N, CA, C and O atoms as a Maestro MAE file, in Angstrom:
{
 s_m_m2io_version
 :::
 2.0.0
}

f_m_ct {
 s_m_title
 :::
 protein
 m_atom[340] {
  # First column is atom index #
  i_m_mmod_type
  r_m_x_coord
  r_m_y_coord
  r_m_z_coord
  i_m_residue_number
  s_m_chain_name
  s_m_pdb_residue_name
  s_m_pdb_atom_name
  i_m_atomic_number
  :::
  1 25 -103.228 190.465 52.548 1 A "UNK " " N  " 7
  2 3 -102.652 189.819 54.179 1 A "UNK " " CA " 6
  3 2 -102.368 191.474 54.137 1 A "UNK " " C  " 6
  4 15 -101.830 192.274 53.373 1 A "UNK " " O  " 8
  5 25 -102.989 191.490 55.296 2 A "UNK " " N  " 7
  6 3 -102.107 192.866 56.140 2 A "UNK " " CA " 6
  7 2 -101.016 192.267 57.169 2 A "UNK " " C  " 6
  8 15 -101.203 191.231 57.806 2 A "UNK " " O  " 8
  9 25 -99.622 193.218 57.259 3 A "UNK " " N  " 7
  10 3 -98.841 192.610 57.941 3 A "UNK " " CA " 6
  11 2 -99.213 193.549 59.708 3 A "UNK " " C  " 6
  12 15 -99.828 194.599 59.893 3 A "UNK " " O  " 8
  13 25 -98.605 192.708 60.617 4 A "UNK " " N  " 7
  14 3 -99.120 192.870 61.994 4 A "UNK " " CA " 6
  15 2 -97.577 193.417 62.348 4 A "UNK " " C  " 6
  16 15 -96.836 193.274 61.375 4 A "UNK " " O  " 8
  17 25 -97.126 193.824 63.148 5 A "UNK " " N  " 7
  18 3 -95.990 193.970 64.396 5 A "UNK " " CA " 6
  19 2 -96.122 193.893 65.682 5 A "UNK " " C  " 6
  20 15 -96.822 194.655 66.349 5 A "UNK " " O  " 8
  21 25 -95.423 192.918 66.136 6 A "UNK " " N  " 7
  22 3 -95.464 191.928 67.369 6 A "UNK " " CA " 6
  23 2 -93.984 192.514 67.884 6 A "UNK " " C  " 6
  24 15 -93.109 192.700 67.039 6 A "UNK " " O  " 8
  25 25 -93.768 192.758 69.082 7 A "UNK " " N  " 7
  26 3 -92.968 193.531 70.344 7 A "UNK " " CA " 6
  27 2 -92.979 192.711 71.406 7 A "UNK " " C  " 6
  28 15 -94.062 192.482 71.945 7 A "UNK " " O  " 8
  29 25 -91.758 192.106 71.915 8 A "UNK " " N  " 7
  30 3 -91.856 191.168 72.822 8 A "UNK " " CA " 6
  31 2 -90.733 191.588 73.769 8 A "UNK " " C  " 6
  32 15 -89.802 192.094 73.143 8 A "UNK " " O  " 8
  33 25 -90.568 191.541 74.889 9 A "UNK " " N  " 7
  34 3 -89.576 191.682 75.908 9 A "UNK " " CA " 6
  35 2 -88.711 190.554 75.662 9 A "UNK " " C  " 6
  36 15 -89.397 189.566 75.923 9 A "UNK " " O  " 8
  37 25 -87.700 190.230 75.339 10 A "UNK " " N  " 7
  38 3 -87.095 189.041 75.461 10 A "UNK " " CA " 6
  39 2 -85.278 188.952 75.934 10 A "UNK " " C  " 6
  40 15 -84.584 189.824 75.412 10 A "UNK " " O  " 8
  41 25 -84.921 188.455 76.398 11 A "UNK " " N  " 7
  42 3 -83.664 187.907 76.969 11 A "UNK " " CA " 6
  43 2 -82.542 188.287 76.085 11 A "UNK " " C  " 6
  44 15 -82.489 187.801 74.955 11 A "UNK " " O  " 8
  45 25 -81.894 188.883 76.383 12 A "UNK " " N  " 7
  46 3 -80.831 189.504 75.240 12 A "UNK " " CA " 6
  47 2 -80.000 188.132 74.461 12 A "UNK " " C  " 6
  48 15 -79.662 187.923 73.296 12 A "UNK " " O  " 8
  49 25 -79.871 187.326 75.771 13 A "UNK " " N  " 7
  50 3 -78.575 186.340 75.501 13 A "UNK " " CA " 6
  51 2 -79.932 185.410 74.723 13 A "UNK " " C  " 6
  52 15 -79.528 185.202 73.579 13 A "UNK " " O  " 8
  53 25 -80.929 184.967 74.830 14 A "UNK " " N  " 7
  54 3 -81.814 184.131 74.298 14 A "UNK " " CA " 6
  55 2 -81.653 184.436 72.830 14 A "UNK " " C  " 6
  56 15 -81.185 183.626 72.030 14 A "UNK " " O  " 8
  57 25 -82.077 185.680 72.514 15 A "UNK " " N  " 7
  58 3 -82.403 185.904 70.889 15 A "UNK " " CA " 6
  59 2 -80.669 185.658 70.579 15 A "UNK " " C  " 6
  60 15 -80.534 184.760 69.747 15 A "UNK " " O  " 8
  61 25 -79.731 186.063 70.907 16 A "UNK " " N  " 7
  62 3 -78.252 185.870 70.227 16 A "UNK " " CA " 6
  63 2 -78.434 184.213 70.164 16 A "UNK " " C  " 6
  64 15 -78.506 183.872 68.983 16 A "UNK " " O  " 8
  65 25 -78.497 183.478 70.755 17 A "UNK " " N  " 7
  66 3 -78.642 182.076 70.855 17 A "UNK " " CA " 6
  67 2 -79.595 181.505 69.394 17 A "UNK " " C  " 6
  68 15 -79.257 181.005 68.321 17 A "UNK " " O  " 8
  69 25 -81.009 181.903 70.049 18 A "UNK " " N  " 7
  70 3 -81.640 181.630 68.985 18 A "UNK " " CA " 6
  71 2 -81.117 182.098 67.456 18 A "UNK " " C  " 6
  72 15 -80.912 181.123 66.732 18 A "UNK " " O  " 8
  73 25 -80.840 183.508 66.772 19 A "UNK " " N  " 7
  74 3 -80.190 183.937 66.002 19 A "UNK " " CA " 6
  75 2 -79.353 182.907 65.565 19 A "UNK " " C  " 6
  76 15 -79.607 182.259 64.550 19 A "UNK " " O  " 8
  77 25 -78.123 182.666 66.444 20 A "UNK " " N  " 7
  78 3 -77.087 181.563 65.783 20 A "UNK " " CA " 6
  79 2 -78.045 180.408 64.908 20 A "UNK " " C  " 6
  80 15 -77.940 180.150 63.709 20 A "UNK " " O  " 8
  81 25 -78.720 179.985 65.602 21 A "UNK " " N  " 7
  82 3 -79.427 178.766 65.139 21 A "UNK " " CA " 6
  83 2 -80.628 179.129 63.840 21 A "UNK " " C  " 6
  84 15 -81.266 178.334 63.150 21 A "UNK " " O  " 8
  85 25 -80.630 180.257 63.836 22 A "UNK " " N  " 7
  86 3 -82.055 180.664 62.825 22 A "UNK " " CA " 6
  87 2 -80.773 180.596 61.177 22 A "UNK " " C  " 6
  88 15 -81.054 180.071 60.099 22 A "UNK " " O  " 8
  89 25 -79.312 181.374 61.571 23 A "UNK " " N  " 7
  90 3 -78.368 181.359 60.768 23 A "UNK " " CA " 6
  91 2 -78.523 180.225 60.012 23 A "UNK " " C  " 6
  92 15 -79.021 180.052 58.900 23 A "UNK " " O  " 8
  93 25 -77.894 179.308 60.986 24 A "UNK " " N  " 7
  94 3 -77.282 177.766 60.638 24 A "UNK " " CA " 6
  95 2 -78.284 177.219 59.668 24 A "UNK " " C  " 6
  96 15 -77.811 176.584 58.726 24 A "UNK " " O  " 8
  97 25 -79.487 177.342 59.728 25 A "UNK " " N  " 7
  98 3 -80.861 176.896 58.958 25 A "UNK " " CA " 6
  99 2 -80.990 177.643 58.018 25 A "UNK " " C  " 6
  100 15 -81.422 177.153 56.975 25 A "UNK " " O  " 8
  101 25 -80.747 178.700 58.053 26 A "UNK " " N  " 7
  102 3 -81.126 179.914 56.697 26 A "UNK " " CA " 6
  103 2 -82.194 180.723 56.696 26 A "UNK " " C  " 6
  104 15 -82.681 181.152 55.650 26 A "UNK " " O  " 8
  105 25 -82.656 181.004 57.894 27 A "UNK " " N  " 7
  106 3 -84.152 181.995 58.232 27 A "UNK " " CA " 6
  107 2 -83.342 182.742 59.229 27 A "UNK " " C  " 6
  108 15 -82.292 182.617 59.860 27 A "UNK " " O  " 8
  109 25 -84.376 183.621 59.065 28 A "UNK " " N  " 7
  110 3 -84.667 184.851 59.400 28 A "UNK " " CA " 6
  111 2 -85.399 184.872 60.725 28 A "UNK " " C  " 6
  112 15 -86.458 184.245 60.769 28 A "UNK " " O  " 8
  113 25 -84.933 185.588 61.954 29 A "UNK " " N  " 7
  114 3 -85.281 185.844 63.366 29 A "UNK " " CA " 6
  115 2 -87.320 186.101 63.051 29 A "UNK " " C  " 6
  116 15 -88.161 185.451 63.672 29 A "UNK " " O  " 8
  117 25 -87.667 187.179 61.970 30 A "UNK " " N  " 7
  118 3 -89.141 187.098 61.761 30 A "UNK " " CA " 6
  119 2 -89.852 185.962 60.961 30 A "UNK " " C  " 6
  120 15 -91.060 185.752 61.069 30 A "UNK " " O  " 8
  121 25 -89.033 185.253 60.161 31 A "UNK " " N  " 7
  122 3 -89.418 184.262 59.750 31 A "UNK " " CA " 6
  123 2 -89.479 182.818 60.600 31 A "UNK " " C  " 6
  124 15 -90.311 181.989 60.231 31 A "UNK " " O  " 8
  125 25 -88.552 182.493 61.802 32 A "UNK " " N  " 7
  126 3 -88.859 181.815 62.627 32 A "UNK " " CA " 6
  127 2 -90.169 182.258 63.224 32 A "UNK " " C  " 6
  128 15 -91.041 181.389 63.238 32 A "UNK " " O  " 8
  129 25 -90.530 183.619 63.799 33 A "UNK " " N  " 7
  130 3 -91.532 183.538 64.301 33 A "UNK " " CA " 6
  131 2 -93.023 183.283 63.568 33 A "UNK " " C  " 6
  132 15 -94.021 182.870 64.159 33 A "UNK " " O  " 8
  133 25 -92.952 183.579 62.333 34 A "UNK " " N  " 7
  134 3 -94.152 183.409 61.713 34 A "UNK " " CA " 6
  135 2 -94.209 181.566 61.408 34 A "UNK " " C  " 6
  136 15 -95.294 180.984 61.377 34 A "UNK " " O  " 8
  137 25 -93.166 180.988 61.247 35 A "UNK " " N  " 7
  138 3 -93.562 179.478 61.364 35 A "UNK " " CA " 6
  139 2 -94.053 179.302 62.587 35 A "UNK " " C  " 6
  140 15 -95.178 178.848 62.798 35 A "UNK " " O  " 8
  141 25 -93.414 179.576 63.280 36 A "UNK " " N  " 7
  142 3 -94.088 179.287 65.167 36 A "UNK " " CA " 6
  143 2 -95.479 179.366 65.130 36 A "UNK " " C  " 6
  144 15 -96.212 178.461 65.530 36 A "UNK " " O  " 8
  145 25 -96.016 180.843 64.476 37 A "UNK " " N  " 7
  146 3 -97.241 180.880 64.792 37 A "UNK " " CA " 6
  147 2 -98.110 180.273 63.206 37 A "UNK " " C  " 6
  148 15 -99.304 180.526 63.046 37 A "UNK " " O  " 8
  149 25 -97.552 179.721 62.476 38 A "UNK " " N  " 7
  150 3 -98.583 179.259 61.470 38 A "UNK " " CA " 6
  151 2 -98.570 177.885 62.153 38 A "UNK " " C  " 6
  152 15 -99.656 177.306 62.193 38 A "UNK " " O  " 8
  153 25 -97.646 177.355 62.624 39 A "UNK " " N  " 7
  154 3 -97.341 175.802 63.597 39 A "UNK " " CA " 6
  155 2 -98.637 176.087 64.423 39 A "UNK " " C  " 6
  156 15 -99.710 175.632 64.026 39 A "UNK " " O  " 8
  157 25 -98.573 176.686 65.340 40 A "UNK " " N  " 7
  158 3 -99.559 177.028 66.478 40 A "UNK " " CA " 6
  159 2 -100.978 177.208 66.131 40 A "UNK " " C  " 6
  160 15 -101.804 176.801 66.948 40 A "UNK " " O  " 8
  161 25 -101.499 177.911 64.736 41 A "UNK " " N  " 7
  162 3 -102.787 177.830 64.173 41 A "UNK " " CA " 6
  163 2 -103.092 176.495 63.374 41 A "UNK " " C  " 6
  164 15 -104.219 176.000 63.403 41 A "UNK " " O  " 8
  165 25 -102.302 176.068 62.834 42 A "UNK " " N  " 7
  166 3 -102.767 174.573 62.637 42 A "UNK " " CA " 6
  167 2 -102.554 173.401 63.491 42 A "UNK " " C  " 6
  168 15 -102.976 172.265 63.274 42 A "UNK " " O  " 8
  169 25 -101.929 173.757 64.378 43 A "UNK " " N  " 7
  170 3 -101.977 172.208 65.373 43 A "UNK " " CA " 6
  171 2 -102.963 172.969 66.513 43 A "UNK " " C  " 6
  172 15 -103.588 172.200 67.244 43 A "UNK " " O  " 8
  173 25 -103.098 173.998 66.663 44 A "UNK " " N  " 7
  174 3 -104.198 174.487 67.740 44 A "UNK " " CA " 6
  175 2 -103.417 174.814 69.159 44 A "UNK " " C  " 6
  176 15 -103.881 175.452 70.104 44 A "UNK " " O  " 8
  177 25 -102.519 174.399 69.089 45 A "UNK " " N  " 7
  178 3 -101.455 174.407 70.483 45 A "UNK " " CA " 6
  179 2 -100.368 174.514 70.276 45 A "UNK " " C  " 6
  180 15 -100.258 174.780 69.079 45 A "UNK " " O  " 8
  181 25 -99.069 174.448 70.915 46 A "UNK " " N  " 7
  182 3 -97.797 174.703 70.995 46 A "UNK " " CA " 6
  183 2 -97.116 173.447 70.489 46 A "UNK " " C  " 6
  184 15 -97.252 172.278 70.853 46 A "UNK " " O  " 8
  185 25 -96.038 174.206 69.183 47 A "UNK " " N  " 7
  186 3 -95.654 173.085 68.125 47 A "UNK " " CA " 6
  187 2 -94.760 172.221 69.031 47 A "UNK " " C  " 6
  188 15 -94.166 171.485 68.243 47 A "UNK " " O  " 8
  189 25 -94.449 171.998 69.998 48 A "UNK " " N  " 7
  190 3 -93.782 171.138 70.955 48 A "UNK " " CA " 6
  191 2 -94.215 171.159 72.370 48 A "UNK " " C  " 6
  192 15 -94.904 171.963 72.997 48 A "UNK " " O  " 8
  193 25 -93.436 169.706 72.810 49 A "UNK " " N  " 7
  194 3 -93.592 169.533 74.241 49 A "UNK " " CA " 6
  195 2 -93.561 170.381 75.279 49 A "UNK " " C  " 6
  196 15 -92.457 170.221 75.799 49 A "UNK " " O  " 8
  197 25 -94.100 171.108 75.802 50 A "UNK " " N  " 7
  198 3 -93.679 172.098 77.066 50 A "UNK " " CA " 6
  199 2 -92.763 171.250 78.035 50 A "UNK " " C  " 6
  200 15 -93.178 170.203 78.532 50 A "UNK " " O  " 8
  201 25 -91.631 171.695 78.256 51 A "UNK " " N  " 7
  202 3 -91.318 170.958 79.504 51 A "UNK " " CA " 6
  203 2 -91.465 171.312 81.178 51 A "UNK " " C  " 6
  204 15 -90.970 170.623 82.070 51 A "UNK " " O  " 8
  205 25 -92.323 172.640 81.389 52 A "UNK " " N  " 7
  206 3 -92.946 172.931 82.197 52 A "UNK " " CA " 6
  207 2 -94.177 172.056 82.556 52 A "UNK " " C  " 6
  208 15 -94.887 171.520 81.705 52 A "UNK " " O  " 8
  209 25 -94.389 171.951 84.073 53 A "UNK " " N  " 7
  210 3 -95.451 170.944 84.624 53 A "UNK " " CA " 6
  211 2 -96.644 172.188 84.106 53 A "UNK " " C  " 6
  212 15 -96.602 173.390 83.840 53 A "UNK " " O  " 8
  213 25 -97.844 170.950 84.156 54 A "UNK " " N  " 7
  214 3 -98.970 171.410 84.077 54 A "UNK " " CA " 6
  215 2 -99.720 172.047 85.003 54 A "UNK " " C  " 6
  216 15 -98.933 172.188 85.940 54 A "UNK " " O  " 8
  217 25 -101.026 172.643 85.404 55 A "UNK " " N  " 7
  218 3 -101.120 173.311 86.839 55 A "UNK " " CA " 6
  219 2 -101.392 172.374 87.638 55 A "UNK " " C  " 6
  220 15 -101.011 172.600 88.786 55 A "UNK " " O  " 8
  221 25 -102.059 171.117 87.429 56 A "UNK " " N  " 7
  222 3 -102.286 169.780 88.002 56 A "UNK " " CA " 6
  223 2 -100.960 169.125 88.909 56 A "UNK " " C  " 6
  224 15 -101.027 168.732 90.074 56 A "UNK " " O  " 8
  225 25 -99.847 169.128 88.096 57 A "UNK " " N  " 7
  226 3 -98.705 168.413 88.488 57 A "UNK " " CA " 6
  227 2 -97.840 169.602 89.233 57 A "UNK " " C  " 6
  228 15 -97.117 169.323 90.190 57 A "UNK " " O  " 8
  229 25 -97.963 170.954 88.727 58 A "UNK " " N  " 7
  230 3 -96.880 171.943 89.693 58 A "UNK " " CA " 6
  231 2 -98.040 172.132 91.093 58 A "UNK " " C  " 6
  232 15 -97.422 172.515 92.086 58 A "UNK " " O  " 8
  233 25 -99.200 171.987 91.293 59 A "UNK " " N  " 7
  234 3 -99.909 171.796 92.459 59 A "UNK " " CA " 6
  235 2 -99.199 170.444 93.138 59 A "UNK " " C  " 6
  236 15 -98.461 170.480 94.123 59 A "UNK " " O  " 8
  237 25 -99.526 169.416 92.503 60 A "UNK " " N  " 7
  238 3 -98.919 168.127 93.019 60 A "UNK " " CA " 6
  239 2 -97.739 168.441 93.951 60 A "UNK " " C  " 6
  240 15 -97.703 168.530 95.178 60 A "UNK " " O  " 8
  241 25 -96.672 168.601 92.908 61 A "UNK " " N  " 7
  242 3 -95.260 169.325 93.472 61 A "UNK " " CA " 6
  243 2 -95.465 170.127 94.698 61 A "UNK " " C  " 6
  244 15 -95.291 169.670 95.828 61 A "UNK " " O  " 8
  245 25 -95.922 171.598 94.385 62 A "UNK " " N  " 7
  246 3 -95.960 171.962 95.611 62 A "UNK " " CA " 6
  247 2 -96.387 171.228 96.853 62 A "UNK " " C  " 6
  248 15 -95.584 171.243 97.785 62 A "UNK " " O  " 8
  249 25 -97.257 170.740 96.975 63 A "UNK " " N  " 7
  250 3 -97.814 170.166 98.110 63 A "UNK " " CA " 6
  251 2 -97.290 168.969 98.454 63 A "UNK " " C  " 6
  252 15 -97.669 168.562 99.552 63 A "UNK " " O  " 8
  253 25 -96.308 168.067 97.681 64 A "UNK " " N  " 7
  254 3 -95.285 167.740 98.025 64 A "UNK " " CA " 6
  255 2 -94.142 168.330 98.551 64 A "UNK " " C  " 6
  256 15 -93.547 167.726 99.443 64 A "UNK " " O  " 8
  257 25 -93.789 169.247 98.215 65 A "UNK " " N  " 7
  258 3 -92.435 170.077 99.325 65 A "UNK " " CA " 6
  259 2 -93.271 170.582 100.283 65 A "UNK " " C  " 6
  260 15 -92.702 171.392 101.015 65 A "UNK " " O  " 8
  261 25 -94.150 170.432 100.474 66 A "UNK " " N  " 7
  262 3 -94.853 171.736 101.705 66 A "UNK " " CA " 6
  263 2 -95.388 170.123 102.556 66 A "UNK " " C  " 6
  264 15 -96.244 170.239 103.434 66 A "UNK " " O  " 8
  265 25 -94.862 168.758 102.247 67 A "UNK " " N  " 7
  266 3 -95.562 167.646 102.932 67 A "UNK " " CA " 6
  267 2 -96.704 167.430 103.474 67 A "UNK " " C  " 6
  268 15 -96.995 166.951 104.569 67 A "UNK " " O  " 8
  269 25 -97.512 167.931 102.379 68 A "UNK " " N  " 7
  270 3 -98.986 168.165 102.108 68 A "UNK " " CA " 6
  271 2 -99.293 166.790 101.721 68 A "UNK " " C  " 6
  272 15 -98.423 166.136 101.145 68 A "UNK " " O  " 8
  273 25 -100.829 166.106 102.063 69 A "UNK " " N  " 7
  274 3 -101.606 165.112 101.288 69 A "UNK " " CA " 6
  275 2 -100.474 163.983 100.975 69 A "UNK " " C  " 6
  276 15 -100.409 163.684 99.783 69 A "UNK " " O  " 8
  277 25 -99.656 163.371 101.760 70 A "UNK " " N  " 7
  278 3 -98.200 162.383 101.387 70 A "UNK " " CA " 6
  279 2 -98.820 161.146 102.092 70 A "UNK " " C  " 6
  280 15 -99.225 160.899 103.228 70 A "UNK " " O  " 8
  281 25 -98.753 160.729 101.355 71 A "UNK " " N  " 7
  282 3 -99.342 158.865 102.054 71 A "UNK " " CA " 6
  283 2 -97.847 158.120 102.385 71 A "UNK " " C  " 6
  284 15 -96.961 158.183 101.533 71 A "UNK " " O  " 8
  285 25 -97.665 157.559 103.405 72 A "UNK " " N  " 7
  286 3 -96.897 156.665 104.115 72 A "UNK " " CA " 6
  287 2 -97.090 154.920 103.824 72 A "UNK " " C  " 6
  288 15 -98.152 154.310 103.951 72 A "UNK " " O  " 8
  289 25 -96.189 154.518 103.539 73 A "UNK " " N  " 7
  290 3 -96.550 152.801 103.353 73 A "UNK " " CA " 6
  291 2 -95.139 152.003 104.280 73 A "UNK " " C  " 6
  292 15 -94.004 152.437 104.479 73 A "UNK " " O  " 8
  293 25 -95.431 151.409 104.474 74 A "UNK " " N  " 7
  294 3 -94.465 150.559 105.762 74 A "UNK " " CA " 6
  295 2 -93.373 149.737 104.734 74 A "UNK " " C  " 6
  296 15 -92.160 149.581 104.872 74 A "UNK " " O  " 8
  297 25 -94.355 149.240 103.569 75 A "UNK " " N  " 7
  298 3 -92.864 148.435 103.111 75 A "UNK " " CA " 6
  299 2 -93.670 148.688 101.516 75 A "UNK " " C  " 6
  300 15 -94.702 149.332 101.330 75 A "UNK " " O  " 8
  301 25 -92.936 148.053 100.607 76 A "UNK " " N  " 7
  302 3 -93.103 148.235 98.768 76 A "UNK " " CA " 6
  303 2 -94.678 147.271 98.918 76 A "UNK " " C  " 6
  304 15 -95.723 147.616 98.366 76 A "UNK " " O  " 8
  305 25 -94.528 146.076 99.757 77 A "UNK " " N  " 7
  306 3 -95.623 145.393 99.799 77 A "UNK " " CA " 6
  307 2 -96.907 145.879 100.164 77 A "UNK " " C  " 6
  308 15 -97.919 145.309 99.757 77 A "UNK " " O  " 8
  309 25 -96.952 146.748 100.797 78 A "UNK " " N  " 7
  310 3 -97.920 147.660 101.603 78 A "UNK " " CA " 6
  311 2 -98.509 148.450 100.406 78 A "UNK " " C  " 6
  312 15 -99.656 148.352 99.972 78 A "UNK " " O  " 8
  313 25 -97.380 149.361 99.890 79 A "UNK " " N  " 7
  314 3 -98.169 150.040 98.818 79 A "UNK " " CA " 6
  315 2 -98.622 149.119 97.511 79 A "UNK " " C  " 6
  316 15 -99.662 149.498 96.971 79 A "UNK " " O  " 8
  317 25 -98.050 148.096 97.005 80 A "UNK " " N  " 7
  318 3 -98.518 147.021 96.225 80 A "UNK " " CA " 6
  319 2 -100.058 146.906 96.260 80 A "UNK " " C  " 6
  320 15 -100.873 147.033 95.347 80 A "UNK " " O  " 8
  321 25 -100.238 146.613 97.657 81 A "UNK " " N  " 7
  322 3 -101.787 146.533 98.127 81 A "UNK " " CA " 6
  323 2 -102.622 147.484 98.072 81 A "UNK " " C  " 6
  324 15 -103.813 147.345 97.794 81 A "UNK " " O  " 8
  325 25 -102.028 148.593 98.351 82 A "UNK " " N  " 7
  326 3 -102.894 149.884 98.490 82 A "UNK " " CA " 6
  327 2 -103.183 149.910 96.778 82 A "UNK " " C  " 6
  328 15 -104.297 149.732 96.285 82 A "UNK " " O  " 8
  329 25 -102.217 150.111 96.178 83 A "UNK " " N  " 7
  330 3 -102.591 150.127 94.617 83 A "UNK " " CA " 6
  331 2 -103.236 149.009 93.832 83 A "UNK " " C  " 6
  332 15 -103.355 149.339 92.652 83 A "UNK " " O  " 8
  333 25 -103.727 147.704 94.110 84 A "UNK " " N  " 7
  334 3 -104.196 147.003 93.713 84 A "UNK " " CA " 6
  335 2 -103.172 145.931 92.883 84 A "UNK " " C  " 6
  336 15 -103.448 145.121 91.998 84 A "UNK " " O  " 8
  337 25 -102.178 146.180 93.379 85 A "UNK " " N  " 7
  338 3 -101.192 145.550 92.073 85 A "UNK " " CA " 6
  339 2 -100.600 144.145 92.656 85 A "UNK " " C  " 6
  340 15 -99.856 143.452 91.962 85 A "UNK " " O  " 8
  :::
 }
 m_bond[339] {
  # First column is bond index #
  i_m_from
  i_m_to
  i_m_order
  :::
  1 1 2 1
  2 2 3 1
  3 3 4 2
  4 3 5 1
  5 5 6 1
  6 6 7 1
  7 7 8 2
  8 7 9 1
  9 9 10 1
  10 10 11 1
  11 11 12 2
  12 11 13 1
  13 13 14 1
  14 14 15 1
  15 15 16 2
  16 15 17 1
  17 17 18 1
  18 18 19 1
  19 19 20 2
  20 19 21 1
  21 21 22 1
  22 22 23 1
  23 23 24 2
  24 23 25 1
  25 25 26 1
  26 26 27 1
  27 27 28 2
  28 27 29 1
  29 29 30 1
  30 30 31 1
  31 31 32 2
  32 31 33 1
  33 33 34 1
  34 34 35 1
  35 35 36 2
  36 35 37 1
  37 37 38 1
  38 38 39 1
  39 39 40 2
  40 39 41 1
  41 41 42 1
  42 42 43 1
  43 43 44 2
  44 43 45 1
  45 45 46 1
  46 46 47 1
  47 47 48 2
  48 47 49 1
  49 49 50 1
  50 50 51 1
  51 51 52 2
  52 51 53 1
  53 53 54 1
  54 54 55 1
  55 55 56 2
  56 55 57 1
  57 57 58 1
  58 58 59 1
  59 59 60 2
  60 59 61 1
  61 61 62 1
  62 62 63 1
  63 63 64 2
  64 63 65 1
  65 65 66 1
  66 66 67 1
  67 67 68 2
  68 67 69 1
  69 69 70 1
  70 70 71 1
  71 71 72 2
  72 71 73 1
  73 73 74 1
  74 74 75 1
  75 75 76 2
  76 75 77 1
  77 77 78 1
  78 78 79 1
  79 79 80 2
  80 79 81 1
  81 81 82 1
  82 82 83 1
  83 83 84 2
  84 83 85 1
  85 85 86 1
  86 86 87 1
  87 87 88 2
  88 87 89 1
  89 89 90 1
  90 90 91 1
  91 91 92 2
  92 91 93 1
  93 93 94 1
  94 94 95 1
  95 95 96 2
  96 95 97 1
  97 97 98 1
  98 98 99 1
  99 99 100 2
  100 99 101 1
  101 101 102 1
  102 102 103 1
  103 103 104 2
  104 103 105 1
  105 105 106 1
  106 106 107 1
  107 107 108 2
  108 107 109 1
  109 109 110 1
  110 110 111 1
  111 111 112 2
  112 111 113 1
  113 113 114 1
  114 114 115 1
  115 115 116 2
  116 115 117 1
  117 117 118 1
  118 118 119 1
  119 119 120 2
  120 119 121 1
  121 121 122 1
  122 122 123 1
  123 123 124 2
  124 123 125 1
  125 125 126 1
  126 126 127 1
  127 127 128 2
  128 127 129 1
  129 129 130 1
  130 130 131 1
  131 131 132 2
  132 131 133 1
  133 133 134 1
  134 134 135 1
  135 135 136 2
  136 135 137 1
  137 137 138 1
  138 138 139 1
  139 139 140 2
  140 139 141 1
  141 141 142 1
  142 142 143 1
  143 143 144 2
  144 143 145 1
  145 145 146 1
  146 146 147 1
  147 147 148 2
  148 147 149 1
  149 149 150 1
  150 150 151 1
  151 151 152 2
  152 151 153 1
  153 153 154 1
  154 154 155 1
  155 155 156 2
  156 155 157 1
  157 157 158 1
  158 158 159 1
  159 159 160 2
  160 159 161 1
  161 161 162 1
  162 162 163 1
  163 163 164 2
  164 163 165 1
  165 165 166 1
  166 166 167 1
  167 167 168 2
  168 167 169 1
  169 169 170 1
  170 170 171 1
  171 171 172 2
  172 171 173 1
  173 173 174 1
  174 174 175 1
  175 175 176 2
  176 175 177 1
  177 177 178 1
  178 178 179 1
  179 179 180 2
  180 179 181 1
  181 181 182 1
  182 182 183 1
  183 183 184 2
  184 183 185 1
  185 185 186 1
  186 186 187 1
  187 187 188 2
  188 187 189 1
  189 189 190 1
  190 190 191 1
  191 191 192 2
  192 191 193 1
  193 193 194 1
  194 194 195 1
  195 195 196 2
  196 195 197 1
  197 197 198 1
  198 198 199 1
  199 199 200 2
  200 199 201 1
  201 201 202 1
  202 202 203 1
  203 203 204 2
  204 203 205 1
  205 205 206 1
  206 206 207 1
  207 207 208 2
  208 207 209 1
  209 209 210 1
  210 210 211 1
  211 211 212 2
  212 211 213 1
  213 213 214 1
  214 214 215 1
  215 215 216 2
  216 215 217 1
  217 217 218 1
  218 218 219 1
  219 219 220 2
  220 219 221 1
  221 221 222 1
  222 222 223 1
  223 223 224 2
  224 223 225 1
  225 225 226 1
  226 226 227 1
  227 227 228 2
  228 227 229 1
  229 229 230 1
  230 230 231 1
  231 231 232 2
  232 231 233 1
  233 233 234 1
  234 234 235 1
  235 235 236 2
  236 235 237 1
  237 237 238 1
  238 238 239 1
  239 239 240 2
  240 239 241 1
  241 241 242 1
  242 242 243 1
  243 243 244 2
  244 243 245 1
  245 245 246 1
  246 246 247 1
  247 247 248 2
  248 247 249 1
  249 249 250 1
  250 250 251 1
  251 251 252 2
  252 251 253 1
  253 253 254 1
  254 254 255 1
  255 255 256 2
  256 255 257 1
  257 257 258 1
  258 258 259 1
  259 259 260 2
  260 259 261 1
  261 261 262 1
  262 262 263 1
  263 263 264 2
  264 263 265 1
  265 265 266 1
  266 266 267 1
  267 267 268 2
  268 267 269 1
  269 269 270 1
  270 270 271 1
  271 271 272 2
  272 271 273 1
  273 273 274 1
  274 274 275 1
  275 275 276 2
  276 275 277 1
  277 277 278 1
  278 278 279 1
  279 279 280 2
  280 279 281 1
  281 281 282 1
  282 282 283 1
  283 283 284 2
  284 283 285 1
  285 285 286 1
  286 286 287 1
  287 287 288 2
  288 287 289 1
  289 289 290 1
  290 290 291 1
  291 291 292 2
  292 291 293 1
  293 293 294 1
  294 294 295 1
  295 295 296 2
  296 295 297 1
  297 297 298 1
  298 298 299 1
  299 299 300 2
  300 299 301 1
  301 301 302 1
  302 302 303 1
  303 303 304 2
  304 303 305 1
  305 305 306 1
  306 306 307 1
  307 307 308 2
  308 307 309 1
  309 309 310 1
  310 310 311 1
  311 311 312 2
  312 311 313 1
  313 313 314 1
  314 314 315 1
  315 315 316 2
  316 315 317 1
  317 317 318 1
  318 318 319 1
  319 319 320 2
  320 319 321 1
  321 321 322 1
  322 322 323 1
  323 323 324 2
  324 323 325 1
  325 325 326 1
  326 326 327 1
  327 327 328 2
  328 327 329 1
  329 329 330 1
  330 330 331 1
  331 331 332 2
  332 331 333 1
  333 333 334 1
  334 334 335 1
  335 335 336 2
  336 335 337 1
  337 337 338 1
  338 338 339 1
  339 339 340 2
  :::
 }
}
């Protein structure tokens, strides 16, 4: 295995907080990064659920905040009828 070096600009408080967790569980920052990368390769995706909205959800949230593409109903029964419930 040929080693490679990763360089990333990361907030120092984030690094400090993560380092405390890594010390508690007995691994180094380098070992944590390797574990993360292995999980990404194995799963072919991030090894955790992202709390950030996907592009479609983000776009919908932006449109809602801008008052675009909204539907108003006179009451809940009107909404249920429209939804076929």
